[in-house]
N, C-alpha and C positions, 0 to 999 in steps of 0.2 A: 194710576188705576190698576195696572198690571201687577204692581207690588202688592197692593191690597188683595187682589184675587189670589196671589201666591200665598200670602200669609193666611188668608181664610181657608184655602184648600189644604194647606199644611196643617192647620189647627184641626180641621175636621178629620183629616187622615190620621192624626195622632190621638185625638180624643175618642174617636169612635171605638177602636179596640179596647182602650182603657175603660170606657163606659161598660162594655160588655163584660170584660174581665172582672171589674170590681162589683158589678151587679151580681155576677155568679159568686164572688167571694163574700158578698153580703149575705146571700141566701145559704151558701154552703162554705164554711171556713176551710181554707186550704190546710192540708196537714202540715204540722210543724215537727221538725226532727226531734225537738225536746219532748214531744208527747210519746215518741216511740223508742228513741235511743237513750238509754240510761247512762249515767256517769258511773263508771266502775273504778274503784280504787285498784291500783296495781297490786298484784299478788306478791307477797314476799318471796324470798329465796327458799324459805322453808315450806312453801305450799306444795301439797301433794299433786300427783298427776291427775287424780280425780277432781280436785278443786280447779285445776287449770282447764280440764276438759269441760267441766260444768260451766265455768265462766265463758269459755269459747262457744259452747252450745247456746247459752243465754244471749250472747252478743249476736250470734247467727240468727236466732229467732227474732230478735229485735230488728235486725236489718231486713229480714224477710217481711215483717209486718210493716215496716217503713216503706219498703218498695211497693207492697200491695196497696197501701194507702195512697202513695203517689200515683200509681197506675189508675186507681179508681178516680182520683180527682182529675187526672189527665183525660179520662174518658168523658167526664162531665164537661170539661172545657171543649173537647172535640165535638160533642153532640150539640152544644149550644153555640159556640163561636163560629163553627164552620157554616151552619145554615144562616146565621145572622150576617156573616161575611158575604155569602153568596147573595143574600137579599140586598145588602148594601151596594154590591157591585151592580146588580140590576137596577136598583133605585138610582144610583149615580148615572147609569146609562140613560135611564128614562128622563132624568132631569135635563139632559143636554149638556152642551159644552159650557160650563160655568165653574166658578170656584167651588161651589158646594157639590156639584156633580162629580167633578174631578176628585175632590176630597173624599166623597163617599166611595168612589171607585177605589181609590188608594187605600182608604181605611178598611174597606171590605176585603181587599186582598191581604192586607196585614192581619186582619182578624182571622181570616180563613187559614192563612199560613201559620199563624201562632197556634190555632186549634189543632192543626195537623202536626205541627212540629212537636208539641208536647205529647202527642199520642202515637207518633210515628212508629216507635219500636214495638208497640202492642198491636198495630194494624196487621191484618193478614197480608201476605205478599201480593195477592191478586188485587186487593183493595188499594194498596200503594200504587201498583202499576196502573190500574184503571183510573184512579183519581188524577194522575198527572196529565194524560192526554185529554181527559174531560175538561180539566181546568184550562189547559192550553187552548183547546178548541173554543171554549166559552169566551176566553179573552180575545182570541183572533176574530171571532164573530162580532163581538162588541167593538173591537178596534176598527173593523171594516165598516160597520154600520155607524159608529160614532164619528170616525174621522173621514170616512168616505174613501173610495178608491181613486187615487190620482191618476 
C-alpha cells in the first residue's frame, strides 16, 4: 500500500507541472530559435568590412529579438505557473496526508520553482528577495500544520 501511495504521489508531482506547462504551450506557442535566428553563409575572404559589419549587426539584432521573445514567454510562464503552483500547494495541504495531497504539494512546489526559474533573471531584485522568505514561511507554516509539532 505504501508503494502505491508513493507511485501515485510521484505521478501527481510530475504530471501537475507538465499539465500547466503544456496547457500554456497549447495556448501560446513557445518561441523557437529558428523563428528568430537565421542561417548565415560564411563570408568569403574577399568580403569588405562593410559586409562583415552588416552581417554582425544583423546577427546581433536577431539575437536581441530571440532574447526578447524568450523573456516574454518566461513572463507568461511565471505569471501562470507560480499562482497555480501556490494553489496546488494549498490544495495539497487541505487534502491532508495522502498520496494525492503529497503529490499536489510536491507538484505545486515544482511548478512554482519552474515558473520562477525561467523568469528569475528578469525579476526585480526586491521581488527575488521577498519571494524567497515568503515561500519559505509558507512551507514552514504548512509543514507545522501538516505534520504537527512533535
